[in-house]
Predicted model as a PDB file, atoms N, CA, C, CB and O in Angstrom, pLDDT in the B-factor column:
MODEL        1                                                                  
ATOM      1  N   MET A   1     111.830  83.980 103.989  1.00 73.00           N  
ATOM      2  CA  MET A   1     111.174  83.167 104.992  1.00 73.00           C  
ATOM      3  C   MET A   1     111.155  81.726 104.496  1.00 73.00           C  
ATOM      4  CB  MET A   1     109.734  83.684 105.287  1.00 73.00           C  
ATOM      5  O   MET A   1     110.732  81.460 103.371  1.00 73.00           O  
ATOM      6  N   ASP A   2     111.600  80.824 105.309  1.00 83.00           N  
ATOM      7  CA  ASP A   2     111.518  79.396 105.015  1.00 83.00           C  
ATOM      8  C   ASP A   2     110.464  78.799 105.941  1.00 83.00           C  
ATOM      9  CB  ASP A   2     112.915  78.683 105.197  1.00 83.00           C  
ATOM     10  O   ASP A   2     110.414  79.104 107.132  1.00 83.00           O  
ATOM     11  N   ILE A   3     109.624  77.942 105.365  1.00 84.00           N  
ATOM     12  CA  ILE A   3     108.546  77.333 106.138  1.00 84.00           C  
ATOM     13  C   ILE A   3     108.280  75.944 105.572  1.00 84.00           C  
ATOM     14  CB  ILE A   3     107.252  78.213 106.104  1.00 84.00           C  
ATOM     15  O   ILE A   3     108.309  75.745 104.358  1.00 84.00           O  
ATOM     16  N   SER A   4     108.026  75.002 106.443  1.00 88.00           N  
ATOM     17  CA  SER A   4     107.744  73.640 105.986  1.00 88.00           C  
ATOM     18  C   SER A   4     106.336  73.564 105.406  1.00 88.00           C  
ATOM     19  CB  SER A   4     107.904  72.628 107.146  1.00 88.00           C  
ATOM     20  O   SER A   4     105.497  74.425 105.669  1.00 88.00           O  
ATOM     21  N   VAL A   5     106.093  72.541 104.627  1.00 87.00           N  
ATOM     22  CA  VAL A   5     104.770  72.346 104.028  1.00 87.00           C  
ATOM     23  C   VAL A   5     103.721  72.179 105.122  1.00 87.00           C  
ATOM     24  CB  VAL A   5     104.769  71.115 103.088  1.00 87.00           C  
ATOM     25  O   VAL A   5     102.616  72.711 105.012  1.00 87.00           O  
ATOM     26  N   THR A   6     104.061  71.452 106.163  1.00 89.00           N  
ATOM     27  CA  THR A   6     103.126  71.236 107.272  1.00 89.00           C  
ATOM     28  C   THR A   6     102.765  72.556 107.938  1.00 89.00           C  
ATOM     29  CB  THR A   6     103.726  70.271 108.305  1.00 89.00           C  
ATOM     30  O   THR A   6     101.594  72.821 108.212  1.00 89.00           O  
ATOM     31  N   GLU A   7     103.778  73.385 108.198  1.00 90.00           N  
ATOM     32  CA  GLU A   7     103.514  74.693 108.797  1.00 90.00           C  
ATOM     33  C   GLU A   7     102.680  75.568 107.870  1.00 90.00           C  
ATOM     34  CB  GLU A   7     104.828  75.396 109.137  1.00 90.00           C  
ATOM     35  O   GLU A   7     101.757  76.253 108.309  1.00 90.00           O  
ATOM     36  N   PHE A   8     103.022  75.535 106.561  1.00 87.00           N  
ATOM     37  CA  PHE A   8     102.277  76.344 105.603  1.00 87.00           C  
ATOM     38  C   PHE A   8     100.810  75.944 105.574  1.00 87.00           C  
ATOM     39  CB  PHE A   8     102.884  76.213 104.209  1.00 87.00           C  
ATOM     40  O   PHE A   8      99.929  76.803 105.579  1.00 87.00           O  
ATOM     41  N   ARG A   9     100.549  74.659 105.544  1.00 88.00           N  
ATOM     42  CA  ARG A   9      99.158  74.190 105.522  1.00 88.00           C  
ATOM     43  C   ARG A   9      98.392  74.671 106.746  1.00 88.00           C  
ATOM     44  CB  ARG A   9      99.109  72.663 105.447  1.00 88.00           C  
ATOM     45  O   ARG A   9      97.219  75.030 106.650  1.00 88.00           O  
ATOM     46  N   ALA A  10      99.052  74.676 107.885  1.00 90.00           N  
ATOM     47  CA  ALA A  10      98.383  75.082 109.122  1.00 90.00           C  
ATOM     48  C   ALA A  10      98.192  76.600 109.200  1.00 90.00           C  
ATOM     49  CB  ALA A  10      99.183  74.599 110.329  1.00 90.00           C  
ATOM     50  O   ALA A  10      97.265  77.078 109.854  1.00 90.00           O  
ATOM     51  N   GLN A  11      99.071  77.356 108.529  1.00 89.00           N  
ATOM     52  CA  GLN A  11      99.047  78.809 108.672  1.00 89.00           C  
ATOM     53  C   GLN A  11      98.812  79.558 107.362  1.00 89.00           C  
ATOM     54  CB  GLN A  11     100.332  79.268 109.272  1.00 89.00           C  
ATOM     55  O   GLN A  11      98.989  80.776 107.325  1.00 89.00           O  
ATOM     56  N   CYS A  12      98.421  78.873 106.287  1.00 86.00           N  
ATOM     57  CA  CYS A  12      98.386  79.503 104.966  1.00 86.00           C  
ATOM     58  C   CYS A  12      97.487  80.737 104.912  1.00 86.00           C  
ATOM     59  CB  CYS A  12      97.922  78.502 103.939  1.00 86.00           C  
ATOM     60  O   CYS A  12      97.878  81.738 104.311  1.00 86.00           O  
ATOM     61  N   LEU A  13      96.316  80.703 105.507  1.00 87.00           N  
ATOM     62  CA  LEU A  13      95.434  81.871 105.459  1.00 87.00           C  
ATOM     63  C   LEU A  13      96.053  83.065 106.183  1.00 87.00           C  
ATOM     64  CB  LEU A  13      94.072  81.535 106.076  1.00 87.00           C  
ATOM     65  O   LEU A  13      95.966  84.195 105.704  1.00 87.00           O  
ATOM     66  N   GLU A  14      96.665  82.822 107.311  1.00 86.00           N  
ATOM     67  CA  GLU A  14      97.313  83.909 108.043  1.00 86.00           C  
ATOM     68  C   GLU A  14      98.500  84.466 107.258  1.00 86.00           C  
ATOM     69  CB  GLU A  14      97.774  83.423 109.426  1.00 86.00           C  
ATOM     70  O   GLU A  14      98.705  85.679 107.233  1.00 86.00           O  
ATOM     71  N   LEU A  15      99.271  83.609 106.627  1.00 83.00           N  
ATOM     72  CA  LEU A  15     100.408  84.067 105.816  1.00 83.00           C  
ATOM     73  C   LEU A  15      99.935  84.914 104.643  1.00 83.00           C  
ATOM     74  CB  LEU A  15     101.221  82.869 105.302  1.00 83.00           C  
ATOM     75  O   LEU A  15     100.553  85.932 104.331  1.00 83.00           O  
ATOM     76  N   ILE A  16      98.866  84.517 103.999  1.00 81.00           N  
ATOM     77  CA  ILE A  16      98.316  85.286 102.881  1.00 81.00           C  
ATOM     78  C   ILE A  16      97.840  86.649 103.378  1.00 81.00           C  
ATOM     79  CB  ILE A  16      97.152  84.518 102.201  1.00 81.00           C  
ATOM     80  O   ILE A  16      98.068  87.660 102.714  1.00 81.00           O  
ATOM     81  N   ARG A  17      97.194  86.686 104.515  1.00 81.00           N  
ATOM     82  CA  ARG A  17      96.730  87.967 105.078  1.00 81.00           C  
ATOM     83  C   ARG A  17      97.903  88.901 105.388  1.00 81.00           C  
ATOM     84  CB  ARG A  17      95.907  87.720 106.357  1.00 81.00           C  
ATOM     85  O   ARG A  17      97.775  90.119 105.261  1.00 81.00           O  
ATOM     86  N   GLN A  18      99.035  88.338 105.790  1.00 79.00           N  
ATOM     87  CA  GLN A  18     100.203  89.156 106.124  1.00 79.00           C  
ATOM     88  C   GLN A  18     100.797  89.826 104.890  1.00 79.00           C  
ATOM     89  CB  GLN A  18     101.264  88.303 106.808  1.00 79.00           C  
ATOM     90  O   GLN A  18     101.317  90.937 104.987  1.00 79.00           O  
ATOM     91  N   VAL A  19     100.730  89.171 103.730  1.00 76.00           N  
ATOM     92  CA  VAL A  19     101.344  89.726 102.529  1.00 76.00           C  
ATOM     93  C   VAL A  19     100.344  90.409 101.604  1.00 76.00           C  
ATOM     94  CB  VAL A  19     102.055  88.641 101.780  1.00 76.00           C  
ATOM     95  O   VAL A  19     100.728  90.966 100.575  1.00 76.00           O  
ATOM     96  N   GLU A  20      99.069  90.368 101.963  1.00 74.00           N  
ATOM     97  CA  GLU A  20      98.036  90.964 101.135  1.00 74.00           C  
ATOM     98  C   GLU A  20      98.226  92.484 101.074  1.00 74.00           C  
ATOM     99  CB  GLU A  20      96.633  90.609 101.677  1.00 74.00           C  
ATOM    100  O   GLU A  20      98.472  93.133 102.091  1.00 74.00           O  
ATOM    101  N   LYS A  21      98.108  93.033  99.863  1.00 70.00           N  
ATOM    102  CA  LYS A  21      98.237  94.472  99.680  1.00 70.00           C  
ATOM    103  C   LYS A  21      97.290  94.903  98.579  1.00 70.00           C  
ATOM    104  CB  LYS A  21      99.700  94.872  99.346  1.00 70.00           C  
ATOM    105  O   LYS A  21      97.263  94.305  97.503  1.00 70.00           O  
ATOM    106  N   LEU A  22      96.523  95.929  98.844  1.00 64.00           N  
ATOM    107  CA  LEU A  22      95.621  96.470  97.842  1.00 64.00           C  
ATOM    108  C   LEU A  22      96.438  97.240  96.818  1.00 64.00           C  
ATOM    109  CB  LEU A  22      94.541  97.377  98.488  1.00 64.00           C  
ATOM    110  O   LEU A  22      97.166  98.167  97.171  1.00 64.00           O  
ATOM    111  N   VAL A  23      96.320  96.860  95.555  1.00 66.00           N  
ATOM    112  CA  VAL A  23      97.054  97.530  94.491  1.00 66.00           C  
ATOM    113  C   VAL A  23      96.119  98.433  93.708  1.00 66.00           C  
ATOM    114  CB  VAL A  23      97.723  96.507  93.558  1.00 66.00           C  
ATOM    115  O   VAL A  23      96.455  99.587  93.442  1.00 66.00           O  
ATOM    116  N   THR A  24      94.962  97.932  93.337  1.00 68.00           N  
ATOM    117  CA  THR A  24      93.998  98.742  92.596  1.00 68.00           C  
ATOM    118  C   THR A  24      92.603  98.168  92.784  1.00 68.00           C  
ATOM    119  CB  THR A  24      94.365  98.804  91.092  1.00 68.00           C  
ATOM    120  O   THR A  24      92.438  97.015  93.182  1.00 68.00           O  
ATOM    121  N   ARG A  25      91.624  98.973  92.499  1.00 72.00           N  
ATOM    122  CA  ARG A  25      90.237  98.526  92.552  1.00 72.00           C  
ATOM    123  C   ARG A  25      89.576  98.970  91.258  1.00 72.00           C  
ATOM    124  CB  ARG A  25      89.484  99.099  93.814  1.00 72.00           C  
ATOM    125  O   ARG A  25      89.632 100.148  90.905  1.00 72.00           O  
ATOM    126  N   LEU A  26      88.947  98.032  90.541  1.00 73.00           N  
ATOM    127  CA  LEU A  26      88.251  98.349  89.308  1.00 73.00           C  
ATOM    128  C   LEU A  26      86.782  98.564  89.594  1.00 73.00           C  
ATOM    129  CB  LEU A  26      88.443  97.241  88.269  1.00 73.00           C  
ATOM    130  O   LEU A  26      86.152  97.776  90.301  1.00 73.00           O  
ATOM    131  N   MET A  27      86.240  99.637  89.041  1.00 75.00           N  
ATOM    132  CA  MET A  27      84.840  99.967  89.231  1.00 75.00           C  
ATOM    133  C   MET A  27      84.186 100.122  87.859  1.00 75.00           C  
ATOM    134  CB  MET A  27      84.680 101.262  90.082  1.00 75.00           C  
ATOM    135  O   MET A  27      84.835 100.597  86.927  1.00 75.00           O  
ATOM    136  N   PRO A  28      82.936  99.740  87.714  1.00 76.00           N  
ATOM    137  CA  PRO A  28      82.256  99.940  86.429  1.00 76.00           C  
ATOM    138  C   PRO A  28      82.047 101.429  86.180  1.00 76.00           C  
ATOM    139  CB  PRO A  28      80.897  99.190  86.400  1.00 76.00           C  
ATOM    140  O   PRO A  28      81.878 102.201  87.124  1.00 76.00           O  
ATOM    141  N   PRO A  29      82.058 101.837  84.899  1.00 66.00           N  
ATOM    142  CA  PRO A  29      81.835 103.254  84.604  1.00 66.00           C  
ATOM    143  C   PRO A  29      80.412 103.665  84.969  1.00 66.00           C  
ATOM    144  CB  PRO A  29      82.105 103.544  83.118  1.00 66.00           C  
ATOM    145  O   PRO A  29      79.491 102.848  84.947  1.00 66.00           O  
ATOM    146  N   THR A  30      80.249 104.927  85.300  1.00 69.00           N  
ATOM    147  CA  THR A  30      78.907 105.435  85.584  1.00 69.00           C  
ATOM    148  C   THR A  30      78.170 105.646  84.266  1.00 69.00           C  
ATOM    149  CB  THR A  30      78.969 106.763  86.406  1.00 69.00           C  
ATOM    150  O   THR A  30      78.802 105.773  83.217  1.00 69.00           O  
ATOM    151  N   ALA A  31      76.868 105.683  84.309  1.00 66.00           N  
ATOM    152  CA  ALA A  31      76.062 105.841  83.099  1.00 66.00           C  
ATOM    153  C   ALA A  31      76.371 107.161  82.398  1.00 66.00           C  
ATOM    154  CB  ALA A  31      74.570 105.764  83.440  1.00 66.00           C  
ATOM    155  O   ALA A  31      76.420 107.206  81.168  1.00 66.00           O  
ATOM    156  N   SER A  32      76.579 108.228  83.152  1.00 61.00           N  
ATOM    157  CA  SER A  32      76.844 109.541  82.550  1.00 61.00           C  
ATOM    158  C   SER A  32      78.205 109.596  81.870  1.00 61.00           C  
ATOM    159  CB  SER A  32      76.759 110.629  83.609  1.00 61.00           C  
ATOM    160  O   SER A  32      78.362 110.306  80.876  1.00 61.00           O  
ATOM    161  N   SER A  33      79.191 108.866  82.379  1.00 55.00           N  
ATOM    162  CA  SER A  33      80.527 108.902  81.786  1.00 55.00           C  
ATOM    163  C   SER A  33      80.633 108.035  80.545  1.00 55.00           C  
ATOM    164  CB  SER A  33      81.554 108.462  82.797  1.00 55.00           C  
ATOM    165  O   SER A  33      81.579 108.189  79.772  1.00 55.00           O  
ATOM    166  N   ALA A  34      79.697 107.135  80.334  1.00 53.00           N  
ATOM    167  CA  ALA A  34      79.778 106.204  79.214  1.00 53.00           C  
ATOM    168  C   ALA A  34      79.098 106.729  77.953  1.00 53.00           C  
ATOM    169  CB  ALA A  34      79.165 104.888  79.604  1.00 53.00           C  
ATOM    170  O   ALA A  34      79.144 106.060  76.920  1.00 53.00           O  
ATOM    171  N   GLN A  35      78.474 107.891  78.002  1.00 66.00           N  
ATOM    172  CA  GLN A  35      77.742 108.409  76.850  1.00 66.00           C  
ATOM    173  C   GLN A  35      78.672 109.095  75.863  1.00 66.00           C  
ATOM    174  CB  GLN A  35      76.660 109.377  77.302  1.00 66.00           C  
ATOM    175  O   GLN A  35      79.256 110.131  76.180  1.00 66.00           O  
ATOM    176  N   GLY A  36      78.815 108.526  74.664  1.00 69.00           N  
ATOM    177  CA  GLY A  36      79.528 109.153  73.568  1.00 69.00           C  
ATOM    178  C   GLY A  36      81.041 109.135  73.623  1.00 69.00           C  
ATOM    179  O   GLY A  36      81.668 109.497  72.627  1.00 69.00           O  
ATOM    180  N   ALA A  37      81.655 108.751  74.686  1.00 70.00           N  
ATOM    181  CA  ALA A  37      83.112 108.756  74.779  1.00 70.00           C  
ATOM    182  C   ALA A  37      83.661 107.353  74.552  1.00 70.00           C  
ATOM    183  CB  ALA A  37      83.568 109.295  76.149  1.00 70.00           C  
ATOM    184  O   ALA A  37      82.952 106.358  74.710  1.00 70.00           O  
ATOM    185  N   GLN A  38      84.938 107.292  74.178  1.00 76.00           N  
ATOM    186  CA  GLN A  38      85.609 106.002  74.055  1.00 76.00           C  
ATOM    187  C   GLN A  38      85.717 105.386  75.451  1.00 76.00           C  
ATOM    188  CB  GLN A  38      87.026 106.155  73.391  1.00 76.00           C  
ATOM    189  O   GLN A  38      85.959 106.103  76.422  1.00 76.00           O  
ATOM    190  N   PRO A  39      85.540 104.075  75.563  1.00 72.00           N  
ATOM    191  CA  PRO A  39      85.541 103.446  76.906  1.00 72.00           C  
ATOM    192  C   PRO A  39      86.788 103.747  77.723  1.00 72.00           C  
ATOM    193  CB  PRO A  39      85.403 101.950  76.770  1.00 72.00           C  
ATOM    194  O   PRO A  39      86.685 103.979  78.928  1.00 72.00           O  
ATOM    195  N   TRP A  40      87.967 103.749  77.099  1.00 75.00           N  
ATOM    196  CA  TRP A  40      89.194 103.969  77.861  1.00 75.00           C  
ATOM    197  C   TRP A  40      89.326 105.423  78.337  1.00 75.00           C  
ATOM    198  CB  TRP A  40      90.403 103.590  77.013  1.00 75.00           C  
ATOM    199  O   TRP A  40      90.002 105.685  79.331  1.00 75.00           O  
ATOM    200  N   THR A  41      88.690 106.363  77.639  1.00 77.00           N  
ATOM    201  CA  THR A  41      88.789 107.759  78.081  1.00 77.00           C  
ATOM    202  C   THR A  41      87.866 108.040  79.267  1.00 77.00           C  
ATOM    203  CB  THR A  41      88.452 108.706  76.924  1.00 77.00           C  
ATOM    204  O   THR A  41      88.104 108.986  80.018  1.00 77.00           O  
ATOM    205  N   THR A  42      86.834 107.247  79.445  1.00 73.00           N  
ATOM    206  CA  THR A  42      85.936 107.466  80.580  1.00 73.00           C  
ATOM    207  C   THR A  42      86.602 107.108  81.906  1.00 73.00           C  
ATOM    208  CB  THR A  42      84.661 106.649  80.406  1.00 73.00           C  
ATOM    209  O   THR A  42      86.145 107.544  82.963  1.00 73.00           O  
ATOM    210  N   LEU A  43      87.666 106.326  81.863  1.00 75.00           N  
ATOM    211  CA  LEU A  43      88.372 105.928  83.080  1.00 75.00           C  
ATOM    212  C   LEU A  43      89.399 106.956  83.531  1.00 75.00           C  
ATOM    213  CB  LEU A  43      89.052 104.604  82.867  1.00 75.00           C  
ATOM    214  O   LEU A  43      89.877 106.883  84.663  1.00 75.00           O  
ATOM    215  N   ARG A  44      89.752 107.916  82.672  1.00 78.00           N  
ATOM    216  CA  ARG A  44      90.755 108.918  82.990  1.00 78.00           C  
ATOM    217  C   ARG A  44      90.412 109.652  84.280  1.00 78.00           C  
ATOM    218  CB  ARG A  44      90.893 109.907  81.845  1.00 78.00           C  
ATOM    219  O   ARG A  44      89.312 110.183  84.437  1.00 78.00           O  
ATOM    220  N   GLY A  45      91.366 109.671  85.192  1.00 79.00           N  
ATOM    221  CA  GLY A  45      91.182 110.398  86.440  1.00 79.00           C  
ATOM    222  C   GLY A  45      90.340 109.682  87.491  1.00 79.00           C  
ATOM    223  O   GLY A  45      90.077 110.241  88.555  1.00 79.00           O  
ATOM    224  N   SER A  46      89.916 108.453  87.205  1.00 79.00           N  
ATOM    225  CA  SER A  46      89.042 107.760  88.157  1.00 79.00           C  
ATOM    226  C   SER A  46      89.778 106.749  89.029  1.00 79.00           C  
ATOM    227  CB  SER A  46      87.939 107.062  87.413  1.00 79.00           C  
ATOM    228  O   SER A  46      89.185 106.181  89.946  1.00 79.00           O  
ATOM    229  N   GLY A  47      91.059 106.517  88.757  1.00 78.00           N  
ATOM    230  CA  GLY A  47      91.809 105.522  89.521  1.00 78.00           C  
ATOM    231  C   GLY A  47      92.507 106.133  90.715  1.00 78.00           C  
ATOM    232  O   GLY A  47      92.741 107.340  90.773  1.00 78.00           O  
ATOM    233  N   VAL A  48      92.837 105.275  91.668  1.00 78.00           N  
ATOM    234  CA  VAL A  48      93.594 105.688  92.836  1.00 78.00           C  
ATOM    235  C   VAL A  48      94.782 104.754  92.959  1.00 78.00           C  
ATOM    236  CB  VAL A  48      92.717 105.673  94.130  1.00 78.00           C  
ATOM    237  O   VAL A  48      94.610 103.538  93.042  1.00 78.00           O  
ATOM    238  N   LEU A  49      95.978 105.306  92.972  1.00 74.00           N  
ATOM    239  CA  LEU A  49      97.190 104.511  93.087  1.00 74.00           C  
ATOM    240  C   LEU A  49      97.529 104.362  94.557  1.00 74.00           C  
ATOM    241  CB  LEU A  49      98.367 105.155  92.304  1.00 74.00           C  
ATOM    242  O   LEU A  49      97.657 105.357  95.271  1.00 74.00           O  
ATOM    243  N   HIS A  50      97.676 103.124  95.016  1.00 76.00           N  
ATOM    244  CA  HIS A  50      97.969 102.859  96.424  1.00 76.00           C  
ATOM    245  C   HIS A  50      99.440 102.503  96.639  1.00 76.00           C  
ATOM    246  CB  HIS A  50      97.081 101.730  96.941  1.00 76.00           C  
ATOM    247  O   HIS A  50      99.792 101.842  97.616  1.00 76.00           O  
ATOM    248  N   ALA A  51     100.287 102.947  95.723  1.00 75.00           N  
ATOM    249  CA  ALA A  51     101.724 102.706  95.838  1.00 75.00           C  
ATOM    250  C   ALA A  51     102.436 103.873  95.179  1.00 75.00           C  
ATOM    251  CB  ALA A  51     102.142 101.339  95.183  1.00 75.00           C  
ATOM    252  O   ALA A  51     101.843 104.597  94.378  1.00 75.00           O  
ATOM    253  N   GLU A  52     103.690 104.056  95.509  1.00 78.00           N  
ATOM    254  CA  GLU A  52     104.484 105.088  94.865  1.00 78.00           C  
ATOM    255  C   GLU A  52     104.872 104.612  93.464  1.00 78.00           C  
ATOM    256  CB  GLU A  52     105.746 105.429  95.710  1.00 78.00           C  
ATOM    257  O   GLU A  52     105.029 103.410  93.254  1.00 78.00           O  
ATOM    258  N   PRO A  53     105.030 105.525  92.501  1.00 74.00           N  
ATOM    259  CA  PRO A  53     105.498 105.110  91.177  1.00 74.00           C  
ATOM    260  C   PRO A  53     106.808 104.342  91.315  1.00 74.00           C  
ATOM    261  CB  PRO A  53     105.680 106.337  90.242  1.00 74.00           C  
ATOM    262  O   PRO A  53     107.674 104.714  92.107  1.00 74.00           O  
ATOM    263  N   GLU A  54     106.944 103.295  90.557  1.00 77.00           N  
ATOM    264  CA  GLU A  54     108.131 102.421  90.561  1.00 77.00           C  
ATOM    265  C   GLU A  54     108.256 101.568  91.817  1.00 77.00           C  
ATOM    266  CB  GLU A  54     109.376 103.255  90.411  1.00 77.00           C  
ATOM    267  O   GLU A  54     109.241 100.843  91.957  1.00 77.00           O  
ATOM    268  N   GLU A  55     107.293 101.628  92.735  1.00 77.00           N  
ATOM    269  CA  GLU A  55     107.342 100.794  93.931  1.00 77.00           C  
ATOM    270  C   GLU A  55     106.906  99.383  93.569  1.00 77.00           C  
ATOM    271  CB  GLU A  55     106.446 101.377  95.059  1.00 77.00           C  
ATOM    272  O   GLU A  55     105.904  99.201  92.877  1.00 77.00           O  
ATOM    273  N   SER A  56     107.635  98.403  94.020  1.00 73.00           N  
ATOM    274  CA  SER A  56     107.304  97.014  93.769  1.00 73.00           C  
ATOM    275  C   SER A  56     106.515  96.458  94.941  1.00 73.00           C  
ATOM    276  CB  SER A  56     108.572  96.184  93.524  1.00 73.00           C  
ATOM    277  O   SER A  56     106.728  96.856  96.087  1.00 73.00           O  
ATOM    278  N   VAL A  57     105.612  95.544  94.657  1.00 70.00           N  
ATOM    279  CA  VAL A  57     104.900  94.877  95.740  1.00 70.00           C  
ATOM    280  C   VAL A  57     105.707  93.693  96.253  1.00 70.00           C  
ATOM    281  CB  VAL A  57     103.511  94.417  95.274  1.00 70.00           C  
ATOM    282  O   VAL A  57     105.304  93.032  97.210  1.00 70.00           O  
ATOM    283  N   LEU A  58     106.850  93.422  95.618  1.00 71.00           N  
ATOM    284  CA  LEU A  58     107.742  92.348  96.043  1.00 71.00           C  
ATOM    285  C   LEU A  58     109.017  92.942  96.619  1.00 71.00           C  
ATOM    286  CB  LEU A  58     108.067  91.400  94.866  1.00 71.00           C  
ATOM    287  O   LEU A  58     109.500  93.975  96.157  1.00 71.00           O  
ATOM    288  N   GLU A  59     109.542  92.293  97.607  1.00 74.00           N  
ATOM    289  CA  GLU A  59     110.819  92.699  98.176  1.00 74.00           C  
ATOM    290  C   GLU A  59     111.941  92.125  97.318  1.00 74.00           C  
ATOM    291  CB  GLU A  59     110.951  92.230  99.656  1.00 74.00           C  
ATOM    292  O   GLU A  59     111.754  91.083  96.690  1.00 74.00           O  
ATOM    293  N   ALA A  60     113.092  92.773  97.275  1.00 71.00           N  
ATOM    294  CA  ALA A  60     114.207  92.329  96.441  1.00 71.00           C  
ATOM    295  C   ALA A  60     114.591  90.864  96.662  1.00 71.00           C  
ATOM    296  CB  ALA A  60     115.402  93.200  96.701  1.00 71.00           C  
ATOM    297  O   ALA A  60     114.870  90.177  95.679  1.00 71.00           O  
ATOM    298  N   PRO A  61     114.621  90.343  97.901  1.00 73.00           N  
ATOM    299  CA  PRO A  61     115.008  88.937  98.097  1.00 73.00           C  
ATOM    300  C   PRO A  61     114.020  87.931  97.465  1.00 73.00           C  
ATOM    301  CB  PRO A  61     115.130  88.654  99.587  1.00 73.00           C  
ATOM    302  O   PRO A  61     114.340  86.748  97.348  1.00 73.00           O  
ATOM    303  N   ALA A  62     112.848  88.386  97.067  1.00 71.00           N  
ATOM    304  CA  ALA A  62     111.882  87.472  96.467  1.00 71.00           C  
ATOM    305  C   ALA A  62     112.253  87.091  95.035  1.00 71.00           C  
ATOM    306  CB  ALA A  62     110.503  88.096  96.487  1.00 71.00           C  
ATOM    307  O   ALA A  62     111.702  86.136  94.488  1.00 71.00           O  
ATOM    308  N   PHE A  63     113.167  87.817  94.434  1.00 70.00           N  
ATOM    309  CA  PHE A  63     113.568  87.520  93.068  1.00 70.00           C  
ATOM    310  C   PHE A  63     114.671  86.474  93.050  1.00 70.00           C  
ATOM    311  CB  PHE A  63     114.029  88.791  92.355  1.00 70.00           C  
ATOM    312  O   PHE A  63     115.695  86.640  93.714  1.00 70.00           O  
ATOM    313  N   ASP A  64     114.471  85.396  92.296  1.00 68.00           N  
ATOM    314  CA  ASP A  64     115.459  84.316  92.227  1.00 68.00           C  
ATOM    315  C   ASP A  64     116.821  84.802  91.764  1.00 68.00           C  
ATOM    316  CB  ASP A  64     114.973  83.229  91.301  1.00 68.00           C  
ATOM    317  O   ASP A  64     117.841  84.310  92.246  1.00 68.00           O  
ATOM    318  N   ALA A  65     116.864  85.753  90.845  1.00 63.00           N  
ATOM    319  CA  ALA A  65     118.134  86.223  90.291  1.00 63.00           C  
ATOM    320  C   ALA A  65     119.001  86.881  91.357  1.00 63.00           C  
ATOM    321  CB  ALA A  65     117.884  87.203  89.151  1.00 63.00           C  
ATOM    322  O   ALA A  65     120.221  86.941  91.204  1.00 63.00           O  
ATOM    323  N   LEU A  66     118.417  87.358  92.393  1.00 56.00           N  
ATOM    324  CA  LEU A  66     119.166  88.037  93.450  1.00 56.00           C  
ATOM    325  C   LEU A  66     119.624  87.094  94.559  1.00 56.00           C  
ATOM    326  CB  LEU A  66     118.323  89.135  94.044  1.00 56.00           C  
ATOM    327  O   LEU A  66     120.297  87.524  95.496  1.00 56.00           O  
ATOM    328  N   ARG A  67     119.272  85.829  94.465  1.00 56.00           N  
ATOM    329  CA  ARG A  67     119.656  84.870  95.516  1.00 56.00           C  
ATOM    330  C   ARG A  67     121.022  84.306  95.260  1.00 56.00           C  
ATOM    331  CB  ARG A  67     118.646  83.737  95.615  1.00 56.00           C  
ATOM    332  O   ARG A  67     121.507  83.485  96.039  1.00 56.00           O  
TER     333      ARG A  67                                                      
ENDMDL                                                                          
END                                                                             
């Protein structure tokens, strides 16, 4: 997509909303999970992946090397 600076300034919030994608959400550990365990082990199994493994949030044309 090519866009002028003037157009971008006028539409920047809408453009950001169009490309916005939830990748992950970080949550604080619960009090019960933090007792006696290593901090990194308390996070095991608590995440939700919102993309397929190896899926990129960028399209191939976005990479300069491919242009």
